[in-house]
N, C-alpha and C positions, 0 to 999 in steps of 0.2 A: 504494500500500500504506500502511495507516495506521501511525502510530508504535507502536501497541500490537502489531501483527503484527511489525513490524520488530524490536522488542525481544523478541519471542518469548513474551510474557506480558502480561497486563493489569497496570496499575499496582497493586502490592501494598502498600497502606498499612499492613498489619500489620507490615511491616518497620520502618515509622516508630516504632510503639509498642515493638517489640523493641529498637530502637537506643536509645530513651530509657532503657530499663532497663539495657542492657549497658554504657552509657557512664557510669553513675553514679559509679564509682570515679575515672574520669578527670575528671569534672566537679568532684568534690570537690577534686582537685589544682588545677584551674583556679581554683577559688574562693580558694585560699590565695594564689597570686601575683596574683590579681585584687585582693585586699585590699591587698597590698603596692604594686601599681601605683597604687591609689587614694590611698595615703599620699603617694606621689611626686608625683602630679598636684596634690594639695592644696598640697604644698610649693612648687609653681610657680604657685600662685594660681588653680588650676582648682577649680570647685565640683562638687558631686555631679551636677548635671544635665549640665553640659558634659563631665564625665568619662564619664558613662554614654553620652552621645550620641557621643562620640569612639569608644568601644568598639563601639557598634552600627554605625557607619559604616565603621570601619577593620577591626575584628575581627581584629587581628593583634598579640598581646601583645608580641612581640619588637620589631616595628616601632614600636609606640607608645612603648615604653620608651626605645628608642634615639632616636627623634625628640624625645621630651621632654628627654632628656639633652642633645641638641644645642641645643635651644632654651634650656636653662638656662645654656649657655655662650655665649649670644649669637651663635651661628653663623648665625642667620637661618633663616627658614622654608624656603628652597630646599634648604639643606644638610640640614635636618631631614627633609624629604621624601625626598631622595636616600638618606640613611642608612637610613631606614625601608624604602624600596623594596629597597635592596641586601640587607638582612637577610632579605627574604622572596622572593627570586628563586626559591627552591625551590618556592614555590607554583605557579609557571608549569609546572614539571615535573610536579607532582602533578595539576594540573587537566588537563594534556595526556594523562595516563594514563586520564582519565575519558571519553575520546572516545566509546567504545562506550556508556557509560551515558547520555551527554548527546545522542547522535545522534538526530535526529528529534523531539526534545522542543520544546515551545513556548519562545519566547524567555525568558519570565518564569521558567520552570523552569531553564533553562540559567544565567541570571543568579543565581538563588537558589542553585543547586547550587555554582557557582563561589564565590560570596560566603561560603557556609557551610563550604567546604573548609578544614580545618585539619589539623595533624599528627595530632592525636588521633583524629578520626573517620575520616580517610583510612586510617590504619594499622589501626584497628579494623575497618573494612569489609573490608579485604583479609585480615586475620587470620580473620575470620568466614567469608569465602569459602573460605579454605584449610582450614578445619575441616569443610567440606562443607555448611555452612548457607547458604541463599540470602541474599545481601546486595547490593542494588543501589542505585539512585538514592535511593529513599525511606529506605533504611537510612542512607545518607550524610547526608541532610537531617535525619533524626530525631536523629542524633548531633550534628550541627551546631547544631540548634535548642536542644538542651540546653546545649551549650557556650556559645553566644552569650548565652543568657539568664543563665546563671550568671556569665559574664564581665561583662556590663553591670551586673547587680545588685551583684556583689562590688566592682567598681571604684567604683561610685557610693557604696556604703556606706563603703568605705575613705576616699574623699575627704570624705564628710560627717562621718565620725568624726574625721578629722584636723583638720577646721576647729574642732573643740571642744578641741583640744589646744594646748599651747604650741608654740614653735618645735621642729621635729623634732630639731634638734641638742641642744636642752635636754632633750628627752624620751627621748633614747637611740634614736630611731627613724630616725636618718639613715643607717642601714645598709640601709634598705629597697631602694634601687636595686640594690645588689650582691646582696642576697638574692633579689630577684625575677628578676634576670638569670640567676643561677645556677640557679634552678628552671627557667627556660625552657630553658637549655642542656641540663640533664639530661633534659628531656622530648624533646629532639631526638635523643638518643643511641639508635642502633638496633643497637649491638653493634660488634664489631671492624671490620666492613665499612664503618662510618662514619668510621673513623679517618683514612684516607688523604685523602679530600676535605677534612676539617677541617684537616689539616696543610697542604695546599696553600693553603686559604683564609687561614689564620693567617700563613703565610710571605709570601704576596703582599701581604696587608693590612699586615703589619708593615713589610715592605720599602718599600712605597709611602708609608706614613705617616712612616717614619723617614728615608728617603733623598731624598724629593721634597718641595719646598716648597709643599705643598698641605694643606688642612684634612684631618684624619684621616677625615672622612666619605667622601672620595673613595677612601681606602684600603679602607674597608669595601665600597664598590661594586666595586672591582677584585678584592678577595678573594672576594666572593660570586660574581661572574661566573666567576672562575677555578675556584673550588671546585665550582660547579654544572656547569661545562663538563667538569671532570675526572670528576665522578661520572657524567655522561651518557656520557662516552667509556668508562669502566670497565664500565658496564652493557651498552653495545653490544658490547664485547669479550667 
């Protein structure tokens, strides 16, 4: 049986175009903290091209910000990677929920769909479905294409602009890390149901970082695993 029959429809690329329009307000928000991240990256010596390339390959704003912060404290590349991965463990749960959408598709489509999955287009896809409008694989990819394009361009522009400025501390822009991270946290809030996993993550990460003689990055990893596990347990219940 072909993948088209298995999905019960032919690939509807009109969903792609619809997603490009639907996600515009969210893409504008991504542009704001993309510019902030570009300022941060420039402060750590990254240029526009390297910042844009990082965004295209990683495409995870929270992971990039935390990894950059770890590198700025001379924690080393390993801990930077660990911290970035820890903060994005939720992506594993999100992509796991796409099993029916990815089943039977060519490998390149699976890789593309997984890479372009983010909080914004994943939530938008499910919200659109809940409203009764068809939204499948190509809707997810359409939204992700808009987001990654805006993210790469915004971060590159931010980095390029910052290179023409004096030191961030002298220009009053050294708040960019905190501002960008706060924006990312607010984008992850899904209502009161999100509170208990956040509390578990913060408690475990804080206890790990404060009570054990390890780099705080490992606390992030422990907190992320605990929070994701708790969220999965709550959903199963």
